[in-house]
C-alpha positions as CSV (number, residue, x, y, z in Angstrom):
1,M,82.9,53.6,114.6
2,W,80.8,56.2,116.2
3,P,81.6,59.9,117.1
4,E,82.8,60.7,120.5
5,K,80.4,62.3,123.0
6,G,79.8,65.8,122.0
7,E,81.2,65.4,118.5
8,P,78.9,66.0,115.5
9,P,78.5,63.2,113.0
10,G,80.7,63.3,110.0
11,S,83.6,65.0,111.8
12,A,87.2,64.4,111.2
13,H,87.7,61.7,113.8
14,H,85.5,59.3,115.8
15,S,85.7,57.3,118.9
16,T,86.2,53.6,118.9
17,S,83.1,52.0,120.3
18,M,82.6,49.7,117.3
19,P,79.3,48.1,116.4
20,P,79.2,44.5,117.4
21,I,81.1,42.1,115.1
22,D,78.6,40.0,113.2
23,N,79.8,37.0,111.2
24,V,76.3,35.7,110.4
25,G,76.2,37.3,107.0
26,K,79.5,35.8,106.0
27,G,79.2,33.1,103.4
28,S,75.6,33.9,102.6
29,T,76.7,35.4,99.2
30,T,77.5,31.9,98.0
31,T,74.1,30.5,99.0
32,V,72.2,33.3,97.3
33,A,74.5,33.1,94.3
34,A,73.4,29.5,93.8
35,A,69.7,30.6,94.0
36,A,70.5,33.4,91.6
37,A,71.6,30.9,89.1
38,A,68.1,29.5,89.0
39,P,65.9,30.3,86.1
40,S,64.0,32.9,88.1
41,A,67.2,35.1,88.5
42,T,68.3,37.3,85.7
43,I,71.7,37.3,84.1
44,E,72.3,40.9,85.2
45,M,71.6,40.1,88.9
46,Q,73.9,37.2,88.7
47,S,76.7,39.4,87.3
48,I,76.2,41.8,90.1
49,I,76.5,39.0,92.7
50,D,79.6,37.5,91.0
51,E,81.4,40.9,91.0
52,M,80.4,41.6,94.5
53,R,82.0,38.3,95.6
54,T,85.3,39.3,94.0
55,H,85.5,42.3,96.4
56,D,85.4,40.0,99.4
57,F,82.9,42.2,101.3
58,D,81.9,39.2,103.5
59,S,85.3,39.3,105.2
60,I,84.5,42.6,106.8
61,R,84.1,42.1,110.6
62,F,81.5,44.8,111.3
63,A,78.0,44.3,109.9
64,T,77.3,48.0,109.6
65,Y,80.4,48.6,107.5
66,R,79.7,45.4,105.5
67,A,76.2,46.5,104.6
68,A,77.3,50.0,103.7
69,C,80.2,48.7,101.5
70,K,77.8,46.4,99.6
71,L,75.2,49.2,99.0
72,R,78.0,51.6,98.0
73,F,79.1,49.0,95.4
74,I,75.5,48.8,94.1
75,Q,75.4,52.6,93.9
76,K,78.5,52.8,91.8
77,K,77.8,49.7,89.7
78,T,74.4,51.1,88.6
79,N,75.7,54.8,88.4
80,V,72.9,55.9,90.7
81,H,75.5,57.7,92.9
82,K,75.7,60.3,90.1
83,V,72.0,61.3,90.4
84,D,71.2,63.5,93.4
85,I,67.9,63.5,95.3
86,W,66.5,66.6,93.6
87,N,66.9,65.2,90.1
88,M,65.3,61.9,91.3
89,I,62.3,63.8,92.7
90,E,61.9,65.6,89.4
91,A,62.0,62.3,87.6
92,F,59.1,61.1,89.8
93,R,57.1,64.1,88.9
94,E,57.8,63.8,85.1
95,N,56.7,60.2,85.1
96,G,53.5,60.9,87.0
97,L,54.3,58.9,90.1
98,N,53.1,61.8,92.3
99,A,49.6,61.5,90.9
100,L,49.3,57.8,91.8
101,P,48.4,56.4,95.2
102,V,51.6,55.4,97.1
103,H,50.5,51.8,97.5
104,S,49.4,51.3,93.9
105,Q,51.4,48.9,91.8
106,V,53.1,49.6,88.5
107,K,54.5,47.3,85.9
108,S,58.2,46.8,85.4
109,S,57.9,48.6,82.0
110,R,56.8,51.7,83.9
111,L,59.8,51.3,86.2
112,E,62.0,51.0,83.1
113,L,60.5,54.2,81.7
114,L,61.3,56.0,85.0
115,L,64.9,54.8,85.0
116,T,65.2,55.8,81.3
117,T,64.2,59.3,82.2
118,V,66.7,59.4,85.2
119,Y,69.7,58.2,83.2
120,H,69.0,60.2,80.0
121,N,68.7,63.4,82.0
122,L,71.9,62.5,83.8
123,N,73.8,62.1,80.5
124,K,72.5,65.6,79.5
125,R,74.2,67.1,82.5
126,L,77.4,65.2,82.2
127,D,80.4,66.0,80.0
128,P,80.5,64.0,76.8
129,S,83.7,62.2,78.0
130,Q,82.0,61.2,81.3
131,Q,78.7,59.9,80.0
132,I,77.5,56.5,81.1
133,D,76.0,53.4,79.3
134,T,72.4,54.1,80.0
135,D,71.0,50.8,78.8
136,R,73.4,48.9,81.1
137,S,72.7,51.0,84.1
138,I,68.9,50.8,83.6
139,T,69.1,47.0,83.3
140,L,71.2,46.5,86.4
141,L,69.2,48.9,88.6
142,Q,65.9,47.4,87.4
143,S,67.1,43.9,88.1
144,F,68.3,45.0,91.6
145,L,65.0,46.6,92.5
146,L,63.0,43.7,91.3
147,G,65.2,41.3,93.2
148,A,64.8,43.4,96.4
149,Y,61.0,44.0,96.2
150,D,59.4,41.6,93.8
151,K,59.7,38.4,95.8
152,Q,56.7,36.8,94.2
153,Q,58.1,37.6,90.7
154,T,54.9,39.3,89.5
155,G,56.8,41.9,87.6
156,R,55.1,44.7,89.6
157,L,56.4,47.1,92.3
158,T,54.5,49.6,94.5
159,V,55.0,53.3,93.9
160,F,56.1,53.7,97.6
161,S,58.8,51.0,97.2
162,I,60.2,52.7,94.1
163,K,60.3,56.1,95.7
164,I,61.9,54.9,99.0
165,A,64.5,52.7,97.3
166,L,65.7,55.3,94.8
167,A,65.6,58.2,97.3
168,T,67.7,56.1,99.7
169,I,70.5,54.9,97.3
170,C,70.8,58.0,95.1
171,A,73.3,60.8,95.8
172,G,72.7,63.9,97.8
173,K,72.7,65.1,101.4
174,L,71.2,62.8,104.0
175,V,69.1,65.6,105.5
176,D,67.5,66.3,102.1
177,K,66.7,62.6,101.7
178,L,65.2,62.4,105.2
179,R,63.0,65.4,104.6
180,Y,61.7,64.0,101.4
181,I,61.0,60.6,103.0
182,F,59.1,62.3,105.8
183,S,56.9,64.0,103.2
184,Q,55.9,60.6,102.0
185,I,55.0,59.2,105.5
186,A,53.5,62.3,107.0
187,D,49.7,62.8,107.5
188,P,47.9,66.0,106.5
189,S,48.6,67.6,109.8
190,G,52.3,67.4,109.3
191,A,52.9,64.6,111.9
192,M,54.4,61.2,111.1
193,D,52.0,58.4,110.4
194,H,53.4,55.4,112.3
195,D,52.0,52.8,109.9
196,R,53.6,54.6,106.9
197,F,56.8,54.8,108.9
198,A,56.7,51.0,109.4
199,D,56.3,50.6,105.6
200,F,59.2,52.9,105.0
201,L,61.4,51.0,107.4
202,E,60.4,47.7,105.8
203,N,61.3,49.0,102.3
204,A,64.6,50.6,103.5
205,L,65.7,47.4,105.2
206,A,64.8,45.4,102.1
207,L,67.8,47.1,100.5
208,A,70.1,45.6,103.2
209,T,68.4,42.3,102.8
210,A,69.0,42.4,99.1
211,V,72.8,42.5,99.7
212,F,72.5,39.5,102.1
213,E,72.5,41.3,105.4
214,A,69.1,40.1,106.5
215,P,70.4,38.4,109.7
216,T,71.5,41.8,111.1
217,F,69.4,44.4,109.3
218,G,66.3,42.4,108.3
219,Y,62.9,43.9,109.2
220,T,61.1,42.8,112.3
221,E,57.9,44.0,114.0
222,A,60.0,45.6,116.8
223,A,62.1,47.7,114.5
224,P,59.8,50.8,114.4
225,A,59.7,50.9,118.2
226,Q,63.5,51.1,118.2
227,C,63.2,54.5,116.5
228,F,60.0,56.1,117.9
229,P,57.5,55.1,120.6
230,K,54.2,53.9,119.1
231,D,52.0,56.8,120.3
232,S,54.5,59.6,120.0
233,T,54.0,62.7,117.9
234,V,56.9,63.1,115.5
235,N,57.4,66.1,113.4
236,V,60.0,66.6,110.6
237,S,62.6,68.2,112.9
238,L,62.5,65.2,115.3
239,F,62.5,62.8,112.5
240,V,65.6,64.3,110.9
241,E,67.4,64.7,114.2
242,T,66.8,61.1,115.2
243,F,68.6,59.7,112.1
244,L,71.3,62.3,112.2
245,A,72.1,62.0,115.9
246,E,74.5,59.6,117.5
247,P,73.9,56.8,118.0
248,T,71.6,56.2,115.1
249,P,68.8,53.6,115.6
250,S,70.4,50.3,115.2
251,C,68.3,49.1,112.3
252,L,69.5,52.0,110.1
253,M,73.0,52.4,111.3
254,W,74.3,51.7,107.8
255,L,72.4,54.7,106.3
256,P,74.6,57.6,107.7
257,L,77.7,55.5,107.3
258,L,76.9,55.0,103.6
259,H,76.9,58.8,103.2
260,R,80.1,59.3,105.2
261,M,81.8,56.5,103.2
262,A,80.9,58.4,100.0
263,S,82.3,61.7,101.3
264,V,85.7,60.2,102.3
265,E,86.1,58.0,99.3
266,H,88.7,60.3,97.7
267,V,90.3,61.7,100.9
268,Y,94.1,61.1,100.6
269,H,96.2,60.0,103.6
270,P,100.0,60.3,102.9
271,V,100.9,57.8,105.6
272,Q,102.0,54.2,105.6
273,C,99.6,51.5,106.6
274,D,101.4,49.4,109.3
275,A,99.6,46.2,108.2
276,C,99.7,46.0,104.4
277,Q,102.7,48.5,104.2
278,A,100.9,50.7,101.6
279,R,102.7,54.0,101.5
280,S,99.5,56.0,101.1
281,F,95.8,55.2,100.8
282,T,92.3,56.8,100.5
283,G,89.1,56.5,102.6
284,F,89.1,56.2,106.3
285,R,92.2,56.1,108.4
286,Y,92.4,54.4,111.8
287,K,95.0,55.2,114.5
288,C,95.7,53.1,117.6
289,Q,95.3,54.9,120.9
290,R,97.7,52.5,122.7
291,C,100.5,51.7,120.2
292,A,102.8,54.6,119.3
293,N,102.0,56.0,115.8
294,Y,100.3,52.8,114.6
295,Q,97.9,53.5,111.7
296,L,95.8,51.3,109.5
297,C,94.0,51.8,106.2
298,Q,90.2,51.0,106.1
299,S,90.6,47.7,104.3
300,C,93.1,46.3,106.9
301,F,91.2,47.5,109.9
302,W,87.8,46.3,108.7
303,R,89.2,42.8,108.0
304,G,91.2,42.6,111.2
305,R,94.7,42.6,109.7
306,T,97.4,43.6,112.2
307,S,101.2,43.5,112.6
308,G,103.7,43.6,115.4
309,S,102.4,43.9,119.0
310,H,99.2,45.5,117.9
311,S,95.9,43.7,118.7
312,N,92.4,44.1,117.5
313,E,91.3,44.6,121.1
314,H,93.1,48.0,121.2
315,E,91.1,51.1,121.1
316,M,91.2,52.8,117.6
317,K,90.1,56.2,116.4
318,E,88.7,56.8,112.9
319,Y,89.8,59.8,110.8
320,S,88.1,61.1,107.7
321,S,90.8,63.7,106.9
322,Y,94.5,64.2,107.2
323,K,96.5,67.0,108.9
324,S,100.2,67.2,108.7
325,P,102.1,67.3,112.0
326,T,103.1,70.9,111.2
327,K,99.5,72.0,110.9
328,Q,98.5,70.1,114.0
329,L,101.3,71.9,116.0
330,A,100.3,75.2,114.5
331,H,96.7,74.6,115.4
332,S,97.6,73.6,119.0
333,L,99.7,76.8,119.4
334,H,97.0,78.9,118.0
335,K,94.5,77.5,120.5
336,S,96.8,77.9,123.4
337,L,97.7,81.5,122.5
338,Q,94.2,82.7,121.9
339,C,93.3,85.8,123.8
340,L,90.5,85.7,126.4
341,P,87.4,87.8,125.6
342,T,87.4,91.2,127.2
343,A,84.9,92.2,129.9
344,S,83.2,94.5,127.4
345,A,82.4,91.7,125.0
346,K,79.3,90.5,126.9
347,A,77.1,87.6,125.8
348,G,74.4,88.8,123.5
349,S,76.0,92.1,122.6
350,S,76.2,93.0,119.0
351,P,79.5,94.1,117.2
352,F,78.0,97.5,116.8
353,D,77.4,97.8,120.6
354,S,81.0,96.8,121.3
355,R,82.3,99.2,118.7
356,L,80.2,102.0,120.2
357,H,81.4,101.1,123.7
358,S,85.1,101.0,122.6
359,S,84.8,104.4,120.9
360,S,83.0,106.1,123.8
361,S,85.5,104.7,126.4
362,R,88.6,105.6,124.4
363,P,90.9,107.6,126.7
364,A,92.1,111.1,125.7
365,L,95.6,111.4,124.3
366,D,98.2,112.1,126.9
367,L,100.7,114.5,125.4
368,S,102.5,115.3,128.6
369,N,105.5,113.2,127.5
370,I,105.6,114.8,124.1
371,I,105.3,118.6,124.7
372,P,105.7,120.6,127.9
373,A,102.7,121.7,129.9
374,T,101.2,125.1,129.1
375,P,101.0,127.9,131.7
376,N,97.3,127.6,131.8
377,A,97.6,123.9,132.6
378,L,100.2,124.6,135.3
379,R,97.9,127.2,136.8
380,R,95.0,124.8,136.9
381,L,97.2,122.1,138.5
382,H,98.9,124.5,140.9
383,P,96.9,127.6,141.8
384,P,99.1,130.7,142.4
385,D,99.5,132.0,145.9
386,P,98.1,135.4,146.6
387,K,100.6,138.1,145.9
388,P,100.9,141.8,146.8
389,A,99.2,144.3,144.7
390,A,102.4,145.7,143.4
391,A,103.5,142.3,142.3
392,A,100.1,141.7,140.7
393,A,100.5,144.8,138.5
394,A,103.7,143.5,137.0
395,P,103.5,142.4,133.4
396,P,102.8,138.7,132.9
397,L,106.2,137.6,131.6
398,F,107.0,133.9,131.8
399,L,110.8,133.7,131.7
400,P,112.7,130.6,132.3
401,G,112.9,129.9,136.0
402,Q,109.8,131.9,136.9
403,L,107.5,128.8,137.1
404,S,109.4,126.4,139.3
405,N,106.5,124.2,140.1
406,G,106.7,122.0,137.0
407,G,109.3,120.0,135.2
408,A,108.6,122.0,132.0
409,D,110.3,125.1,133.4
410,D,113.5,123.2,134.1
411,E,113.4,121.9,130.6
412,H,113.0,125.3,129.1
413,R,115.7,126.7,131.4
414,L,118.1,124.0,130.2
415,I,117.2,124.7,126.6
416,A,117.9,128.4,127.1
417,R,121.2,127.8,128.7
418,Y,122.2,125.4,125.9
419,S,121.2,128.1,123.4
420,A,123.3,130.7,125.2
421,K,126.2,128.4,125.3
422,L,126.0,127.8,121.6
423,S,125.9,131.5,120.9
424,G,129.1,132.0,122.9
425,R,127.7,133.5,126.0
426,A,128.9,132.2,129.4
427,E,125.5,132.2,131.1
428,Y,121.9,132.8,130.4
429,P,121.0,136.5,130.3
430,V,118.1,136.7,132.7
431,G,117.7,140.4,132.8
432,S,117.8,141.1,129.0
433,G,115.7,138.1,127.8
434,R,112.4,139.9,127.0
435,S,112.4,139.0,123.4
436,L,113.1,135.3,124.3
437,S,110.3,135.3,126.8
438,E,107.9,136.7,124.3
439,R,108.9,133.9,121.9
440,C,108.3,131.3,124.7
441,L,104.9,132.9,125.4
442,D,104.0,132.6,121.7
443,D,105.2,129.0,121.6
444,R,103.2,128.1,124.7
445,T,100.1,129.9,123.4
446,M,100.4,127.9,120.2
447,I,100.8,124.6,122.1
448,A,97.7,125.4,124.2
449,R,95.8,126.1,121.0
450,L,97.0,122.8,119.5
451,E,95.9,120.9,122.6
452,E,92.4,122.5,122.4
453,E,92.2,121.5,118.7
454,N,93.3,118.0,119.6
455,S,90.6,117.7,122.2
456,E,88.1,119.0,119.8
457,M,89.2,116.4,117.2
458,I,88.9,113.6,119.7
459,R,85.3,114.7,120.6
460,E,84.4,114.9,116.9
461,M,85.8,111.4,116.3
462,N,83.7,110.0,119.2
463,R,80.6,111.7,117.8
464,L,81.3,110.3,114.3
465,D,81.8,106.8,115.7
466,S,78.5,107.1,117.5
467,Q,76.7,108.2,114.3
468,V,78.3,105.4,112.3
469,A,77.2,102.8,114.9
470,L,73.6,104.2,114.9
471,S,73.5,104.4,111.1
472,E,74.7,100.8,110.8
473,D,72.0,99.7,113.3
474,D,69.4,101.5,111.1
475,H,70.8,99.8,108.0
476,M,70.6,96.4,109.7
477,S,67.0,97.1,110.7
478,L,66.2,97.9,107.0
479,I,67.9,94.7,105.9
480,R,65.9,92.6,108.4
481,E,62.7,94.2,107.3
482,R,63.6,93.5,103.7
483,K,64.5,89.9,104.6
484,W,61.1,89.5,106.3
485,R,59.2,90.8,103.3
486,L,61.2,88.5,101.0
487,E,60.5,85.5,103.2
488,E,56.8,86.3,103.2
489,Q,56.8,86.6,99.4
490,M,58.8,83.3,99.2
491,F,56.2,81.5,101.4
492,A,53.4,82.9,99.3
493,M,55.1,81.7,96.1
494,Q,55.7,78.2,97.7
495,A,52.0,78.0,98.6
496,K,51.1,79.0,95.1
497,R,53.5,76.4,93.7
498,R,52.0,73.7,95.9
499,E,48.6,74.6,94.7
500,L,49.7,74.5,91.0
501,M,51.4,71.2,91.6
502,T,48.2,69.8,93.1
503,Q,46.2,71.0,90.1
504,L,48.7,69.5,87.8
505,E,48.6,66.2,89.5
506,Q,44.9,66.2,89.3
507,L,45.0,67.0,85.5
508,L,47.7,64.4,84.7
509,P,45.4,61.3,85.0
510,A,42.7,63.0,82.8
511,L,45.3,64.1,80.3
512,N,46.8,60.6,80.1
513,C,43.3,59.1,79.6
514,D,42.7,61.6,76.8
515,L,46.0,60.9,75.1
516,L,45.4,57.1,75.3
517,S,41.9,57.5,73.9
518,A,43.2,59.7,71.1
519,A,46.0,57.2,70.3
520,D,43.4,54.4,70.2
521,D,41.2,56.4,67.8
522,I,44.2,57.2,65.6
523,T,45.1,53.5,65.6
524,N,41.6,52.4,64.7
525,N,41.3,55.0,61.9
526,M,44.7,53.9,60.5
527,S,43.6,50.3,60.5
528,T,40.3,51.1,58.7
529,L,42.2,53.2,56.1
530,V,44.6,50.4,55.5
531,R,41.8,47.9,55.0
532,H,40.1,50.2,52.6
533,L,43.4,50.7,50.7
534,D,43.9,46.9,50.5
535,T,40.3,46.4,49.3
536,A,40.7,49.1,46.6
537,T,44.0,47.6,45.5
538,Q,42.5,44.1,45.2
539,E,39.6,45.5,43.2
540,A,41.9,47.3,40.9
541,L,43.9,44.2,40.3
542,V,40.7,42.2,39.5
543,N,39.4,44.8,37.1
544,G,42.8,44.9,35.4
545,R,42.8,41.2,34.8
546,A,39.2,41.1,33.6
547,S,39.9,43.9,31.1
548,S,43.0,42.1,29.8
C-alpha cells in the first residue's frame, strides 16, 4: 500500500495501488530449512527458521509486506528493536570499528564482543523487570548475521557489512539511519560515492535474501541505477528524500514499510474484521472503497481472506490510526465552518504586523446611541444661521426645544415633560426653567468632557499597541541574534568534536598495540616467575630428601 498523491509517508491512510503480488518466495522457507539442517548451519539459525515457519509469513500475497514481516520478526526475536541507532553508533565507537577501514574483515569473536557491548548497555537502560537474556540475543543475532554475510563460512565479516546490517535493523527514525548510512558512503567532498552506494545496496538487500526473499529483493547490477543515475551528484538531502519519498525505489520498498509496521504495531482498532470476525485488532486496518463499511485486519487482507460479496480486486485503503465516527463528523464540521482569512492577513506578514494593522485601523467608539449629542457637536454638524445683533447678545441658554435640529433635543424635551408630570405639574414650565437649563448645560458640558477623555484614551491605546508591537519586533531581533550566535558556537563545538574524534581514532590503534604488548610482557614475566618457583620448589624437595 502506498500513500495517495500529495500525502506524506506514514500518514493515517494510504491509497490502494498495491505492490505486485509475488508468490515466488512462497515455499522457499522449507528448502532453506533443509539446508539449515546441514552441519554448516547452526542450531540457533535453525530455531529461527522453524519459528518463522510457524508464523506462516510465506502465505502473505505481497512481497514487500512479506519481507518486512520477516525482518520485523528477526528484530523482535533478537531484541535489536529495543536498541536505537544512536546507541548502536556509540557501540561502534566503543569497540573501535570507526578506526578500522570499512572493508577490513574482523573475526566472529570481535562481532560477539560488539554485540555483548550493545546488549549489556541495553540492560543497563531497561527496568529490571524488562531486562532481556543477553546471551540468547547475542547468539541469535550473531548467527543471523553470519548466515546473511558469511556465505563461505570463513568466520569473518567486513566492518562495512556489520555497520550497515545493524544500522538497518535496529530501532530509531528512518531519517537518522539514512543520514548515518550516507556518512559511510560519502566521499571527502560530501557527495555520495556510487561504488560505496552499490556496496551498501548489496549489504542491505542481503538482509532480505537472508529471510528467503531473494527472488524479489535480491541484489542485481541494475539495482543502483534504479535509485540514482550513475554520474549524478547526490548529497545527503537528495539521498534522504529519495528513500523517504513515494514511491520508494523498488529494491528497498520494504525499508520504510518496516518502520511504519513498527509504529502501528500497538495501534488499536475497535472495529470488527469482516473476514475473521475479530471484534478488535491492532496494526493496520483496511477499508474497502466499494463495499459499504467493509473492513479487514492486516492478517486477513495480506493473506487474501474475504467474505460475502467482497473481492480481492476491490480497491482498499490502508489506515494506521482510528477515529471514531463522532470525531470524524466533528472534524468535518470544523473544516466546513472554518472562517476565511481576512484581507489584512496577507501572505508573508508577521503576527506583529497584523496586530499593528488591526490596532491602527480600529474605529473610534460611536456613542451616539448611548448618550445624546453635545451642543458643540450639534453646532459642528449644523452651523447656526446668522442672527440679529440683539439676538446674539442674548445669554446662551440651552433650554429644551431651543435646538430643534437634532433628535437629542426632542429626547430632553420628553424627559423634562415626564419630570414635570411626575412633580404634579400639567405642562413643562418653559419660562421659569432657568435652573433646569443650567443643570442641562452642566450635564452636556460633562458629557463633552467625557467624550474628549474617551477620544484621548483611544489615542493612547493605539499608541501603546504600536509601542508593544515595536518592542516585540526588537525582542524577536534580539532572540534571532542570540540564536545565530548559539548556532555559530554549536558549529564550532561540532568541528572541535570531530577533530577530537579523529585524534581519538588515530590514537586507538596505537593504544591497542601498546596494551597488547604490555599484556604479552606480563604473561611472559608471569610464565618465567612460575618456572622459577617450580624450580625452587623442586630443589627444596630434593634437599629435604637428601638431608633426611
